[in-house]
N, C-alpha and C positions, 0 to 999 in steps of 0.2 A: 255186361252189354256197354261195350265202349262207344261213346258218341264220337264223332269226327269232327267236332267243333268244341271251342271253349265256351261260347256263349251259351247261357241256360235259358230255357223256355219255361214260362209260367202259363199254365192253362187253366182257365175257370171252369168249374163244373156247375152245371144246372140242368134244366129240364132236357136238354138236347144231349146230355152226357151222364146220365146218372146210373145206368147199368153196367155191369162188369165188361161186357163186350166192347163197348165204347170207351171206357176208361182205359182199358188195356190196350185198345188200338191207338189211343191218344199216346200212352206211354210208349210204344213201340214206334210211333211216328216221330217221337222226339220230346216230350213233355218230360221235364226235370222235376217240376214243382207244381202242385195241384192246390188252386185256390178255392177256398170255400167262403162264399160270399154270405155273411151273416144278415144281409139286407133281405135275402129271398131264401125260402125253404125252412121247414120247421126244425127242431133240434133231432127229430127222429130222421128227417131227409139227411141232415148233415153227418148223423151218426153213421147211417148206411153208406155214405159216400166214403166216409173216413175208413170204414172198415174194408170196403173194396180195394181202396188204395193200399192199406196195409196187407191185404191178400196178395196183392200184386207184387209188393215188396217181398214178400216171403218166396214167392214163387221164382222170382227173378234173382234174388240175393243181392239186388242193388238198392241202397238207401234212398228214400224218396221223401222229399220235404212237403211238409203240408202247410199251407198258410191261410188262417182264418182271418178274413177281413171284416172288422166291426163296423157297424153302421155309422155310429156318430150321430149326434143331435141332427133331427131333420126340421128346418125351418120353413113352415108353410102358412100360405093365408088361409082365412077361414072361407066359408061357403057363401054363395050368392042366392038372393030370392028367385031371380030368374036368370037369364043370362044363358051362354056367356055373353061378356060385354066386350065392346071394341074401344080401347082407349086410344084418344087422338093426341099427337104432339101438341104441347101447349096447354092441354087441359089440366085442371087441378083435380087431385085424388087424394084421399085422405086414408091412412092407416091408424086403427085404434085397437083398445081392448074391448070395446063393445060386442057383446057376443050375438047381437041381432044379425041376421043374415045381410050380407051386402048388396050394393047397387051399383050403378054407373059412376057413383061419385066417392064411395068408400067401401071398406071392407075391413073385418076383424084380422089383426094380425096378433094371435095369442101367444105372444113371447115378450113378456115385460122386459127381459134382459135386453132386447133390441132397443127399445125406447130408452133404457137407462144409458146406451152407449152413444145414440144417434146424436148428431150435431148438425148444425145448418150447413148445406152444401154437400152432405154425405149422399152417397147413391144406394138405391135400392134396386135389386136386378130380380125380375120375376120371370118364372118358366125358362129356367136356363139362360138369363140374358136376353130373351125375346123381347121384353119389356124393361125399360129402365125409367125411373123417375128419380129426380133430385129433391132433396128435403129443404123446403124454404123455412119451416120454423116447427119446432117440435117440444114436446113435454114428457112427463113421466108416463103417460098413456095415449099418447096421439103423435102423428107425424103428417104435417100438411105438406104436400108434394106437388111437383109439376112434373108431367110426363115429357120426357125427353127423347125416348123411343116409344112409338106406339105399337099397339098389338091386341090381341084377344087375350082376356083374363077370364079364367073360370075357377071352379071350385078347387081348393087345396093345391094351388100351384107352388111350387118351390121358391124360397126367397132368399137370394144371396145379399150379404151385406159386406162389400170389399173394403171399405174405406176406415173402418173401425175395428179394433179388437174388442170382441164381444166377450161379457162376463160369463161365459158359457164353459162348463167342462166339456173336455173332449169325449167323456164317456157318460152316457145317458144310464138310465136304471136299465133299459133293455142291454146295452153294452155291458155292464157289469154282470148281468146275469149270462150273457154268452160268453163272455170272457171266462167265466168260471166253468161252465159248461164245456167249452172247448179245451181249457187246460186240463180238466180231469178226463176229458177224452183222450187226449195226448197229441195236440198239434204241436208243431215245431216253430212256427212263427205267428205273432199277432201282428196285424197291420191296424194302425190307429188313424181314423178318419178325424177330421175337423181339428188337427193340431194346429195350435197358435202359439204356443211357448213350451218351453222345456219342461214347465212342471206338469204340463199334459202328459208327457212320456214318463216322468218319475212316478205320477199315481198309478199308471198302467203296469209299470214294473213293479210296485209294491203289491199290487193285487195279483200280478202273475207269479210273484214268489219264486222266481227262476224256473219255472215249468215250460216257459216258452220265451223266445228271443222277440225283441220288440222292434218292429219296423214302422217308422213314421211316414205317413202319406203327406207330402208336399202338395198342397192343393189351394191355399189361401194365401193372400198377400202377406199377411203378418207371419206366416211360416216362413216365407222368402226372407223377409227382413231380420227373423230371428234364426236363420239356418245354421249358423255356427253353433248356437247354444243347442238346437234341437239335435243336430248331428251328433254332438258331442254325448247327448243324453241316451241316443239310439244306438241300436245294434245294425240297423239297416234302413235305407230309405227307398220310398217309391215316389217317382215324378209323376203325380196323378196329374196329367195334362188337362183332363176334361173340365174341372171346376177351376183350375189356373185359368184355362181359355175363356171361362165364363167371367171371372172377377177381374181379370187383367186384359188389356187389350191382346188379342190373339198374337199379334207380330212381337209381342214381349216374350212369348213362351219358349221359342226355339234358344235364345240366348240364355234364358233361365236353365232351361233344361241342360244346356251345355255346363253351365256353371255348377249345377247341382251334382252333375255325374261326375265333373273333376274333384269337387268337394269331398264327395263320398270316397273317390278313389284315393285321394291323398290320406284320408282318415283311416284307409284299409277296412272299409265297411261296405257291404254288397248294396248295390243299387239297382232299381228296377225301372224300366221306362214303361209307361202303361197307358192306356186309353186311345182307342179308335185307330190302333196300328194297322189292323186288315179289315177295317169296317165293313168295307164292300162284300166281304166273303160271309157275312151273316146270311145273304141271299145268293151269291154267286160262287161258282167253283174256282174262280179265279181272282185275283186282287188288281186294283188299278196299279198302273206303274208309279204313281205318286205314292202310293201306299208302300211299296216295295221300296223305294227310295227312303221313306221314312224309317222303315226297319232298319236298313243299311246305315243311315246316318247315327241311329243309336249305337250300332256294333262299332261303327269307326270312332265314336267318341269314347268307348270303353265301358260302356254299361255292362254289368254282370249279367243281367236278364232282361228280356222283353216279354210284355204280357198279353195274353189273348183275354178280353173280357166275354161280351156277348157272342162273339165269333165262335168260342168254343162251349160256351153255356147255352145259348139259346139259338145258334145259327143252324143253317141247313147243312153246313160243310165243316163240320168240327175238326175232324181229322185232317181233311184237306188243309185247314188254316194251319195246323200245326206243322204238317209236312211242308208248306209254303214257307213257314218261318225258319224251319230246319234247312231248307235248301238255300235261303237267302244267306243265313250265317255261314253255311259252308262255302259258299261262293265268295263272300266277302273275306272270311278269313284266310282263303287262298290267293288273295289279291297282294301283290307286293306292296301296293301303296298302303294296305291296311298296317302292315307292319311299320311302315315309315311313319304313319300317322300316330299309331301306338306308342312308339318308342320315343317320338319327339314330345309327346305329352306325359311321360313318365315322370312322376313327381319325385324330386330329390329330398328322400326322407330318411336320413340317418342319424336318429337320435338315440339310439339305443344298440346294444350288442344284436339282440335279434334282427333290427333293422339291417345292420351291417352283414349279418350272417346270410339272410335271404337275399339281399343285393349280391353278395359274393356268390352265392349258389347259382342265381340266375346267369351271371357273367361266366362263370366257369362251365355251366351247362350248355351255354350257346357258342363257347369258342372251343370245346372239346367233344368227343364222340359219346356224350353221355344222352341215354334214351329217355330218363324221366327224372324229375326231382320227387323223391320220396319224404313226406313231411309226417313226423309223428307229433300229434297234438292232442291233448285232452279237453282243452277248452275251444279249440279251432283257431286261436289268435295266429299260430304260426302259418296256418295253411291261407289266412286272411293277408298276411304280409307278403306271402310267395304270390298270391292272385293279384296283389296290388302291382307286382313287378311285371305281370304279363309276359312270363318267360316263352320263349318260342318252342320249348319241349314240353311234354305233359306234366301235369301236377297229380302225383297219387297221394291222396289225403288220408292218412291212416290213423285210427283210433281205436281204443277198446270200448268206446262209448258208443252205443247205437245213436242216442239223441244228437250228439256232437256231428256224427257223420250225416244225420238227417239235415241239420242246420247248415252244414258245409256245402250241401248240395245246391244251394243258392247261389254259390261263389263261382266266379268266373274260372273256367278251366279245371275245377277241382273233381277228380275221380275219386269217389269217397269208398273206402275199403274199411270195414270193420275187422280188426284183428284181435287175437288175445292180448292181454295186458303183459307188458314187457317191464322188465326193471334193470336190464343191463343193456349196454349198447350194442354188444355183439348180437343180442337176440333181436334187437331193432333192426339190425342191418341184415340178418336172416329172413326177418318177416317181409322186409322191403323188397328183397331179392326175390322171394317167392311171389310176392304179389305183382310185380313186375312181369314175370313169366307168365303166371296164372291170368292175368287179365290182358295179355297180349302186347305188353308195352316193349318187352325186352326178351332177348333169348340168353341162354347161359353163357354164351360167347361175349356177350355185351355187359355195359356198366350202367349203374345208376348212382345218382347223388342222394345220400342220405342226411336229412336234418332233423335233430332232435334236440331235447334238453336234458341235461343231466345235473342234478337227480331228476328221475322221471316224475311224472304226474305233479309238477310243480308249475302253475301258471306263469307265463312269461319269461321262462328259464331257457328259451333257445340259445344254445352257446356252443353247438358242436355241428360240424359238417365233414362229411367223409365221402369219397369216392369209393365205390364198393363193386365188387363182380358180382355178377348175377349166378355164379357157379358157386354152390355152398360149400364145396369141398375147398375151394380157394379162400373163403371168408374164414373158415376155422383154421386154415393153414397160416393165413396172413394176418388176420385181424386181432388186435389186442383185446383183452377182456372187456 
């Protein structure tokens, strides 16, 4: 099944999309990657959704990526004796470790780590930023604050601490259990919440043990400041705009999004733009014009993927949301301005032979009558580099490893094909020609461009590029061994 776009669509599964019929409809409408949100649903629910996705993969013969999104530590205030209470601007309010129920003037904040990191002038944001307080003074078990943004506070509302790096690991005990469960199940990507530093990524990678690729969610100011180190430690990035928009002024999010996307593209690592992309479609069959423009902006920026959250997980119109995302992507990518923007923002990264090979492949393909760039890659690194180039012709990502094909399904433009293992370049050319014909990219009379590394199955060895006919009789007649 060939998509008519390069952008990838990530659809979150949930109560509105748990059965075979709906998940298959989401796939048929354009979903390339399915997200399993570990914040919701039991392990049994997650296992059933995973098996349905793999069943659809077997039926369609198209590799599908599964992304398990770990919850991360959740910071919440305690409970109140009565309430809810209305906090007024200018009033004093105290957070402490006293487990007694709260009142108009104080409440328990059962996270000693927060008090260890707080300092005078730091902000606490409650209930997704609807309430804000500033710390007047604090100690190891309390923080006396002044309310700067008033609102209603009630039991166990979430608390954000944007101005300090908290001495908390990104992985809670629940996350560790979930990580082991989904890695054993066989997911392809792990999304890490609450990432503040590169060490958080290293910890997850050690626990995953190579069973899944690591995608870091950039949702905290500390992660934005440490982005280069986090990007270097990660296999992919998610621009999680929800929490970013809580912990930072909302007008700072668009330029940060652009910076994060460009940084990931330069590093040849897939990047997802997420949160509230088609929010109104939770209850409406059509999006707002502003939402469509938001999706389009992410595509023009060069994002590998855009993500649906509640729209597909709990909304009334999950399939319509995916269809809308697909239609926006097809329309934007057919706009001549899109190519101008993408090519003007192409990073100049020619630090190695593989970098030079893929850059040359793109230029040759775009200046001659080449129908596709066929990449052989066991690790996926060659495909990532070609994807970074954003060529005008399709990318056929070929590998003998199903896990690699699934992971590459997140990358811009990658049409993934699982092939038999090859150990001679001539056989790679034959496999590329067959895939191009079978998948509908070229006819026997046309040509493709083949990229591979010789010797085969050595990571980072991309060193050969060949323009090849799709007619196998010509391959055997003209190609050297």
